C-alpha positions in Angstrom: 3.5 -15.4 -18.0 6.5 -14.7 -15.9 7.8 -11.3 -17.3 5.6 -8.8 -15.4 4.5 -7.8 -11.9 0.7 -8.2 -11.7 0.4 -5.9 -8.7 -2.7 -7.6 -7.2 -1.1 -6.5 -3.9 1.5 -3.8 -3.2 4.4 -6.1 -2.2 4.6 -9.9 -2.5 7.5 -10.0 0.0 6.0 -8.0 2.9 3.0 -8.7 5.1 0.7 -5.6 5.2 -3.0 -5.2 5.3 -4.6 -4.2 2.0 -5.8 -0.6 2.1 -9.6 -0.4 1.9 -12.2 2.1 2.6 -14.1 2.0 5.9 -17.7 0.9 5.8 -20.1 1.3 8.7 -22.2 -1.7 9.4 -24.5 -0.7 12.3 -22.1 0.3 15.0 -19.2 -1.9 13.9 -17.0 -0.5 11.1 -15.2 -2.8 8.7 -12.2 -2.1 6.4 -9.9 0.9 6.8 -7.7 0.5 9.9 -10.2 -1.7 11.7 -9.4 -5.3 12.8 -10.5 -8.2 10.6 -14.1 -8.9 11.6 -15.5 -12.3 12.4 -18.9 -13.4 11.3 -21.2 -16.4 11.0 -24.8 -17.2 9.9 -27.7 -18.7 11.8 -29.1 -22.1 10.8 -32.4 -21.7 12.6 -35.7 -21.0 10.8 -35.8 -17.2 10.6 -39.6 -17.2 11.1 -38.9 -18.7 14.5 -37.8 -15.5 16.1 -37.2 -16.9 19.6 -34.9 -19.7 18.4 -33.0 -17.3 16.0 -32.5 -14.7 18.8 -31.1 -17.4 21.2 -28.6 -18.6 18.5 -27.6 -15.0 17.7 -26.9 -14.3 21.3 -24.8 -17.5 21.6 -22.6 -16.7 18.6 -22.2 -13.0 19.7 -21.0 -14.3 23.1 -18.6 -16.6 21.2 -17.1 -13.5 19.4 -19.1 -12.8 16.3 -18.9 -9.2 15.1 -21.8 -9.7 12.6 -24.5 -12.3 12.3 -26.3 -13.1 9.0 -29.8 -14.6 8.8 -31.5 -16.0 5.7 -34.6 -14.2 4.4 -36.4 -16.4 2.0 -40.0 -15.3 2.4 -42.3 -12.5 3.6 -42.7 -14.2 7.0 -38.9 -14.2 7.4 -38.8 -10.5 6.5 -41.5 -9.8 9.1 -39.7 -11.8 11.7 -36.6 -9.6 11.3 -38.4 -6.9 13.2 -39.2 -9.1 16.1 -35.7 -10.5 16.2 -34.0 -7.1 16.3 -36.5 -5.8 18.9 -35.9 -8.7 21.2 -32.1 -8.5 20.8 -32.1 -4.7 21.6 -34.3 -5.3 24.6 -31.8 -7.8 25.9 -28.9 -5.4 25.4 -27.4 -6.9 22.1 -26.6 -4.4 19.3 -24.4 -6.7 17.2 -25.2 -5.8 13.5 -27.6 -8.1 11.7 -27.1 -9.0 8.0 -30.0 -10.3 5.8 -29.1 -12.9 3.2 -31.2 -12.5 0.0 -31.5 -14.6 -3.1 -33.9 -14.2 -6.0 -36.2 -11.6 -4.5 -35.3 -7.9 -4.5 -38.6 -7.1 -2.7 -37.4 -9.0 0.3 -34.1 -7.0 0.2 -36.1 -3.8 0.3 -38.1 -4.9 3.3 -35.0 -6.2 5.1 -33.0 -3.0 4.5 -35.4 -1.2 6.7 -34.5 -3.4 9.7 -31.0 -4.8 9.4 -27.5 -3.2 9.2 -26.5 -4.9 6.0 -28.1 -6.7 3.1 -26.3 -9.4 1.1 -27.3 -9.9 -2.5 -25.9 -12.4 -5.1 -25.4 -10.6 -8.4 -25.9 -13.9 -10.2 -29.6 -14.3 -9.1 -30.8 -10.9 -7.7 -32.1 -9.4 -10.9 -30.8 -11.9 -13.4 -32.1 -15.4 -13.5 -29.4 -17.9 -12.6 -27.8 -19.5 -15.7 -30.0 -22.0 -17.5 -26.9 -23.0 -19.6 -28.6 -22.2 -22.8 -25.4 -21.3 -24.6 -26.9 -18.1 -25.9 -24.5 -15.7 -27.6 -25.2 -12.1 -26.6 -24.4 -9.3 -29.0 -22.8 -6.2 -27.5 -26.1 -4.4 -27.8 -28.0 -7.2 -26.0 -25.4 -7.4 -23.3 -25.6 -3.6 -22.7 -29.4 -3.7 -22.7 -29.4 -6.3 -19.9 -26.9 -4.2 -17.9 -29.1 -1.1 -18.5 -32.1 -3.0 -17.2 -30.2 -4.1 -14.1 -29.2 -0.5 -13.4 -32.8 0.7 -13.7 -33.8 -1.7 -11.0 -30.7 -1.4 -8.8 -30.4 2.4 -8.5 -33.7 2.8 -6.6 -32.6 0.0 -4.2 -29.3 1.8 -3.6 -31.2 5.0 -2.9 -33.3 3.1 -0.3 -30.1 1.8 1.3 -28.8 5.4 1.5 -32.1 6.5 3.2 -32.0 3.7 5.7 -28.2 3.9 6.2 -27.9 0.2 5.4 -24.7 -1.4 4.0 -24.7 -3.7 1.1 -22.7 -6.8 0.4 -22.3 -7.8 -3.3 -21.5 -11.5 -2.9 -21.0 -13.8 -5.9 -20.7 -17.5 -5.7 -18.9 -19.8 -8.2 -21.7 -21.7 -10.0 -24.4 -19.0 -9.6 -23.6 -16.8 -12.6 -26.2 -15.5 -15.0 -26.4 -16.7 -18.6 -25.2 -13.3 -19.8 -22.0 -13.5 -17.8 -21.6 -17.2 -18.6 -22.0 -16.6 -22.3 -19.1 -14.0 -22.4 -16.7 -15.1 -19.7 -17.7 -18.7 -18.8 -17.5 -20.1 -15.3 -14.1 -18.6 -14.7 -12.4 -16.1 -12.3 -12.9 -13.5 -15.0 -16.6 -14.3 -15.2 -17.2 -14.4 -11.4 -15.2 -11.1 -10.8 -17.1 -9.4 -13.7 -20.4 -10.4 -12.2 -19.5 -8.4 -9.1 -17.9 -5.5 -10.9 -21.1 -4.9 -13.0 -22.8 -4.1 -9.7 -19.9 -2.1 -8.2 -19.7 0.2 -11.2 -23.3 1.1 -10.7 -22.6 1.7 -7.0 -19.7 3.9 -7.9 -21.7 5.8 -10.5 -24.4 6.5 -7.8 -21.7 7.4 -5.3 -22.9 4.6 -3.0 -19.8 3.6 -1.0 -21.3 1.6 1.9 -20.4 -1.6 0.1 -18.5 -4.8 1.0 -17.7 -7.4 -1.7 -17.1 -11.2 -1.7 -16.5 -14.0 -4.1 -16.8 -17.5 -2.8 -16.2 -21.0 -4.1 -15.9 -24.5 -2.7 -12.8 -24.8 -5.0 -10.0 -23.1 -3.1 -8.0 -22.4 -6.2 -11.0 -20.7 -7.9 -11.7 -18.8 -4.8 -8.2 -17.5 -4.3 -7.6 -16.6 -8.0 -10.9 -14.9 -8.3 -10.5 -12.7 -5.2 -7.0 -11.7 -6.3 -8.4 -10.8 -9.8 -11.3 -8.8 -8.3 -8.8 -7.0 -6.0 -6.6 -6.2 -9.0 -9.5 -5.0 -11.2 -11.0 -2.9 -8.4 -7.7 -1.1 -8.1 -7.6 -0.4 -11.8 -11.1 1.1 -11.5 -10.2 3.1 -8.4 -12.4 1.1 -6.0 -11.3 0.2 -2.5 -14.3 -1.7 -1.1 -13.6 -4.0 1.9 -13.5 -7.7 1.1 -15.3 -10.5 2.9 -13.5 -13.9 2.7 -14.8 -17.4 2.9 -14.6 -20.8 1.2 -18.2 -21.7 0.6 -19.5 -25.2 1.3 -16.2 -26.1 2.9 -17.8 -29.1 4.7 -17.4 -30.4 8.3 -14.8 -31.7 10.6 -11.1 -31.6 9.6 -11.9 -31.3 5.9 -13.9 -28.1 6.4 -11.2 -26.5 8.5 -8.4 -27.4 6.1 -10.2 -26.0 3.1 -11.1 -22.8 4.9 -7.6 -22.3 6.3 -6.0 -23.0 2.9 -8.3 -20.7 0.9 -8.9 -17.9 3.3 -5.3 -18.2 4.6 -3.8 -17.7 1.2 -5.5 -14.4 0.9 -5.0 -13.2 4.5 -1.2 -14.0 4.0 -1.2 -11.3 1.3 -3.1 -8.8 3.5 -6.3 -9.3 1.5 -9.5 -9.5 3.6 -11.4 -7.3 6.1 -14.0 -9.8 7.4 -14.0 -13.6 7.5 -16.7 -16.3 7.7 -15.7 -20.0 8.1 -18.5 -22.0 6.5 -18.8 -25.4 8.3 -21.5 -28.0 8.2 -21.7 -27.8 11.9 -23.2 -25.5 14.5 -22.5 -21.8 13.8 -20.8 -21.7 17.2 -18.1 -23.9 15.9 -17.2 -21.5 13.1 -16.1 -18.6 15.4 -13.1 -20.2 17.1 -11.7 -21.4 13.7 -12.1 -18.0 12.2 -10.5 -16.3 15.3 -7.5 -18.7 15.3 -7.0 -18.1 11.6 -7.1 -14.3 11.9 -4.9 -14.4 15.0 -2.3 -16.5 13.2 -1.6 -13.8 10.7 -0.9 -11.3 13.6 2.3 -13.3 14.0 3.3 -12.3 10.5 3.5 -8.6 11.4 6.9 -6.9 11.6 8.7 -9.8 10.1 12.3 -9.7 9.0 12.7 -8.1 5.5 12.5 -10.5 2.5 14.0 -9.9 -0.9 12.9 -11.5 -4.2 13.4 -10.9 -7.9 9.9 -9.7 -8.8 10.5 -10.5 -12.5 9.9 -14.2 -11.6 6.4 -13.8 -10.3 4.0 -16.4 -11.6 0.5 -15.5 -12.9 -1.6 -15.2 -9.7 -4.9 -15.6 -11.5 -4.4 -19.0 -13.2 -2.9 -22.3 -12.0 0.5 -23.2 -13.4 2.6 -25.7 -11.6 6.3 -24.8 -11.4 8.3 -26.7 -14.0 10.9 -29.1 -12.5 12.9 -32.0 -13.7 11.8 -35.4 -12.3 14.0 -36.9 -9.6 12.8 -40.4 -8.5 9.1 -39.9 -8.2 9.4 -36.2 -7.3 9.0 -33.2 -9.6 8.2 -33.4 -13.3 4.5 -34.4 -13.8 4.4 -36.5 -10.6 1.9 -35.7 -7.9 3.4 -34.0 -4.8 4.8 -36.5 -2.3 4.3 -36.7 1.4 7.4 -37.1 3.6 6.4 -38.2 7.2 8.7 -37.2 10.1 9.5 -40.4 12.1 10.9 -38.3 14.9 12.8 -40.7 17.2 10.8 -43.8 15.9 12.1 -46.3 13.5 10.4 -47.1 10.2 9.9 -50.7 11.4 7.9 -49.4 14.4 5.6 -47.4 12.1 4.7 -50.1 9.6 2.0 -51.2 9.0 0.8 -47.6 8.7 -2.7 -47.0 9.9 -5.1 -45.8 7.2 -4.9 -45.8 3.4 -2.7 -42.7 3.2 0.8 -44.1 3.0 3.6 -41.5 2.7 6.2 -42.0 -0.1 9.1 -41.1 2.1 10.1 -40.7 5.8 12.4 -38.3 7.5 14.6 -39.8 10.1 17.3 -37.5 11.4 19.7 -36.7 8.5 18.3 -39.4 6.3 15.2 -39.8 4.0 13.8 -43.4 3.8 11.4 -44.9 1.3 8.8 -47.5 2.2 11.2 -50.3 1.4 13.9 -48.8 3.7 16.2 -47.4 1.0 18.2 -44.5 2.5 19.1 -41.2 1.0 21.3 -38.6 2.8 20.1 -35.2 3.9 23.0 -32.8 3.6 23.9 -29.1 4.0 24.8 -26.7 1.2 28.4 -26.9 2.3 28.5 -30.7 2.1 26.8 -30.6 -1.3 29.3 -28.2 -2.8 32.5 -29.5 -1.3 32.2 -33.2 -0.7 32.9 -34.9 -4.0 31.7 -38.3 -2.7 28.2 -37.0 -2.9 28.4 -36.3 -6.7 26.3 -38.7 -8.8 24.4 -40.0 -5.8 20.8 -39.3 -4.9 20.6 -36.7 -2.1 18.4 -34.1 -0.3 19.7 -30.7 0.6 18.1 -29.0 3.6 18.3 -25.3 3.7 16.3 -22.0 4.1 16.3 -18.8 2.0 18.4 -16.7 4.4 21.1 -19.4 4.6 21.0 -20.0 0.9 21.4 -16.3 0.0 24.4 -16.0 2.3 26.0 -19.2 0.9 25.4 -18.1 -2.7 27.0 -14.7 -2.1 30.1 -16.5 -0.8 30.1 -19.4 -3.3 28.3 -18.3 -6.6 29.6 -21.5 -8.2 26.7 -23.4 -6.5 24.4 -21.9 -9.2 26.1 -23.9 -11.9 26.3 -27.1 -9.9 22.6 -27.0 -9.0 21.8 -26.5 -12.7 23.8 -29.5 -13.7 22.8 -32.0 -11.0 20.1 -34.6 -11.8 19.8 -36.4 -8.5 19.2 -33.6 -6.0 16.0 -32.5 -4.2 15.8 -29.4 -1.9 14.1 -29.5 1.5 13.2 -25.9 2.0 12.1 -24.4 5.4 11.7 -20.9 6.8 12.4 -19.3 10.1 10.9 -16.0 9.1 7.8 -14.8 10.9 6.2 -14.6 7.4 7.0 -18.1 6.0 4.6 -17.8 3.1 6.4 -14.8 1.6 9.9 -16.1 2.3 9.2 -19.5 0.8 7.6 -17.8 -2.2 10.6 -15.5 -2.6 12.8 -18.5 -2.7 10.8 -20.0 -5.6 11.1 -16.7 -7.4 14.9 -17.0 -7.0 14.8 -20.5 -8.4 12.8 -19.4 -11.4 15.2 -16.4 -12.0 18.2 -18.8 -12.2 16.1 -21.4 -14.1 16.8 -24.1 -11.5 14.5 -27.0 -12.2 15.3 -28.8 -8.9 12.3 -30.3 -7.1 11.4 -28.7 -3.7 9.9 -30.2 -0.6 8.1 -27.7 1.6 9.1 -28.3 5.3 7.5 -26.8 8.3 8.1 -27.5 12.0 5.6 -26.6 14.7 5.2 -27.1 18.5 1.4 -27.4 18.8 -0.5 -29.5 21.3 -3.9 -28.8 19.9 -4.7 -30.6 16.6 -7.0 -27.7 15.4 -4.3 -25.1 16.0 -1.8 -27.2 14.0 -4.2 -27.7 11.1 -5.0 -24.0 10.8 -1.4 -22.8 11.0 0.1 -25.4 8.7 -2.7 -25.0 6.1 -2.4 -21.2 6.3 1.4 -21.2 6.0 1.7 -23.7 3.1 -1.7 -23.7 1.3 -1.1 -20.5 -0.7 2.2 -21.8 -2.1 0.6 -25.0 -3.2 -2.3 -23.1 -4.8 0.3 -21.2 -6.8 1.8 -24.4 -8.1 4.9 -24.3 -5.8 6.2 -27.4 -4.1 6.8 -31.0 -5.1 6.1 -32.4 -1.7 5.3 -31.6 1.9 6.9 -32.6 5.2 5.5 -31.5 8.6 7.1 -31.9 12.0 5.6 -31.2 15.4 7.4 -31.3 18.7 4.4 -32.0 20.9 3.6 -35.6 21.7 -0.1 -34.7 21.7 -0.1 -34.9 17.9 0.3 -38.5 16.7 2.4 -39.7 13.7 -0.9 -40.7 12.0 -2.5 -37.3 12.5 0.6 -35.5 11.2 0.9 -37.5 8.0 -2.8 -37.4 7.4 -2.6 -33.6 7.8 0.0 -33.4 5.0 -2.4 -35.4 2.7 -5.3 -33.2 3.7 -3.4 -29.9 2.9 -2.5 -31.2 -0.5 -6.2 -32.1 -1.2 -7.5 -28.8 0.2 -5.2 -27.0 -2.2 -6.2 -29.3 -5.0 -2.7 -30.5 -5.6 -3.4 -34.2 -4.9 -6.7 -36.1 -4.3 -6.5 -39.0 -2.0 -10.1 -39.3 -0.7 -13.6 -38.5 -1.7 -14.2 -34.8 -1.7 -17.4 -33.8 0.0 -18.7 -30.3 -0.6 -21.4 -29.4 2.0 -23.1 -26.2 3.0 -23.2 -24.9 6.6 -27.0 -24.9 6.6 -29.3 -22.0 7.3 -33.0 -21.3 7.8 -33.7 -22.7 4.3 -32.6 -26.2 5.3 -35.4 -28.7 5.8 -33.6 -31.6 7.2 -30.7 -32.2 9.7 -27.8 -31.2 7.5 -25.0 -32.3 9.9 -26.5 -35.7 10.4 -27.1 -36.1 6.6 -23.6 -35.1 5.7 -22.1 -37.7 8.1 -24.5 -40.3 6.6 -23.5 -39.5 3.0 -19.8 -39.4 3.9 -20.1 -42.9 5.6 -21.8 -44.4 2.6 -19.6 -42.9 -0.2 -16.2 -42.2 1.5 -14.5 -45.0 -0.5 -15.2 -43.3 -3.8 -12.0 -41.3 -3.8 -12.3 -40.4 -7.5 -15.5 -38.3 -6.9 -16.6 -35.0 -5.6 -20.0 -35.1 -3.9 -22.1 -32.1 -2.9 -24.5 -32.2 0.1 -26.7 -29.0 0.0 -29.6 -28.1 2.3 -31.7 -26.4 -0.3 -32.0 -25.5 -4.0 -30.3 -22.1 -3.4 -27.2 -23.8 -2.3 -27.6 -26.7 -4.8 -26.8 -25.8 -8.4 -25.7 -22.3 -7.3 -22.9 -23.3 -5.0 -21.8 -26.9 -5.5 -19.2 -25.7 -8.0 -17.6 -28.6 -9.9 -19.1 -31.6 -8.1 -19.7 -34.9 -9.9 -22.9 -35.7 -7.9 -25.2 -33.6 -5.7 -27.6 -34.4 -2.9 -29.8 -31.3 -2.6 -32.8 -30.5 -0.3 -35.9 -29.8 -2.5 -38.6 -29.2 0.1 -39.9 -30.8 3.3 -38.1 -34.1 3.6 -37.6 -34.2 -0.2 -34.3 -34.4 -2.1 -33.2 -33.7 -5.7 -30.2 -35.7 -7.0 -27.8 -34.1 -9.4 -25.3 -35.4 -12.0 -22.9 -32.4 -12.1 -25.1 -29.3 -12.0 -28.0 -31.0 -13.7 -30.9 -32.4 -11.6 -31.7 -35.9 -12.8 -33.9 -37.3 -10.0 -36.4 -35.0 -8.3 -38.5 -35.0 -5.2 -37.0 -38.2 -3.8 -38.2 -39.0 -0.3 -35.4 -38.1 2.1 -35.3 -41.6 3.7 -34.6 -43.2 0.2 -32.2 -40.5 -1.1 -28.8 -42.1 -0.1 -29.7 -45.4 -1.8 -31.1 -43.5 -4.9 -27.8 -41.6 -5.1 -25.8 -44.9 -5.0 -28.0 -46.1 -7.9 -27.4 -43.0 -9.8 -23.7 -43.3 -9.4 -23.9 -47.0 -10.5 -26.0 -46.1 -13.6 -23.2 -43.7 -14.7 -20.4 -46.2 -14.2 -18.8 -44.4 -11.3 -19.4 -46.8 -8.5 -16.9 -49.2 -7.1 -17.4 -51.5 -4.2 -15.7 -50.7 -0.9 -12.7 -52.7 0.1 -13.1 -55.1 3.0 
């Protein structure tokens, strides 16, 4: 669908914050003209008030605007009073958020203590999907919605009385049978599960609402939030949006997935508050979120960008840009990685450390393949006027501003680019808003029906690897999620970032945006008060044992709430089921229950073997 403007944001070529209503959460407003708020979640046992208070103070000092705590039982709900009292006595008034699943009664109790209550529409009044494949008639569907409204309206009235905000937060994988039966596990279904509750809020004139939709799948997360944003506008809703990639994992992988998914939306001005979900200490989430939010401040007041809006792709579904194949680029080939050699020779860099071997290497004005074959990198002028280049494989390096000027002077380049079969563009941007400018260039290519493959090139000068990961993922990830780009090339001027780190980052961004899988994908939750074993240590243990299974997605979840509800599209799952007990999943179906924790990794290997998905690690 390339013949209409979907209007999920006001302008695809201009960075501007999405207009939302202001919601007061305690003494810290969100939405409206307020800055993007940073938040995290405790991983202590909420019933242990002293430990929870200490962790809340630590993350507040680190920069958290809000702190969420899990409330899974009556003892947790009672503990909230002590936690808040102790914080106030020590001079901390940062708003607290209660995280509720399955139990509306706990939400009612929490609402009388905290500043905001988070509920999941998939399991608050509904039962989470049992995958019964029931077909609901219109009357049955409406009857269930009417039943939800009867239960929900008194809760909204309580929130009004206590001046407590509400977050309606859906997760991919925790939809009700009713929604699943009509919409499936799709962006349409996930957004509808939220809208069902928002319509009741609007009907009751309850406006103190924040919304969120999360997934461990960055594509699903981005498409669904865009769709929700679009549909809210159609129904005259302007609720602030909370962003996060759920179960992003730990280490570099968790940071890349978060920066790609959250960054793709922040680049379009969508998002009023951010939580980076890492399987690490909550303290580690704050600096990542802060760096990501701060990066988009550099997008402000950028040079104007023009684009033919008629060529916009469908922002709610994946469709890779159609290109003709050139060598192993474009067509149906996976995106390639081009590694920048800098002032090093290819001979110096081989053998390349690690399994991730780039297809090509940039060396000055040449591109080399692994065998040392050379291809020239030329300018637009050389391409158009040097006849010796005709018929030979070549790369053209340019940027949109330069290309627009050149095309105005030499419109004949349009026909030549259409005719050539041995040309690849290396496209870069010097605009403060590289995401929008690069996207605008792809729109121009689509308008002229140029099928030439494009390599996305970005140059940085970062000495901190975390800063580079966040900026590069945020600048490029959204383009890849939209199916733009047939390869990626990153350069960095600082010697603090090694060649290996840089080329591995390129592979990591492609995987985080789901364009190319080159290693096992681990989906792990950040942990909370429900977790009954050391989640960080367990995740590292599972990663070490299964990291060679690069054809699989494996989930590591601390509890049954985060198991089937939030693992998304995993192949296998390792899910906490009680005190030092684990359930093992094949997809979203539990197949081994109550396994002793100390035996669970070996049992998971056996399960993978039984299903024919095991392969022995290489020596």
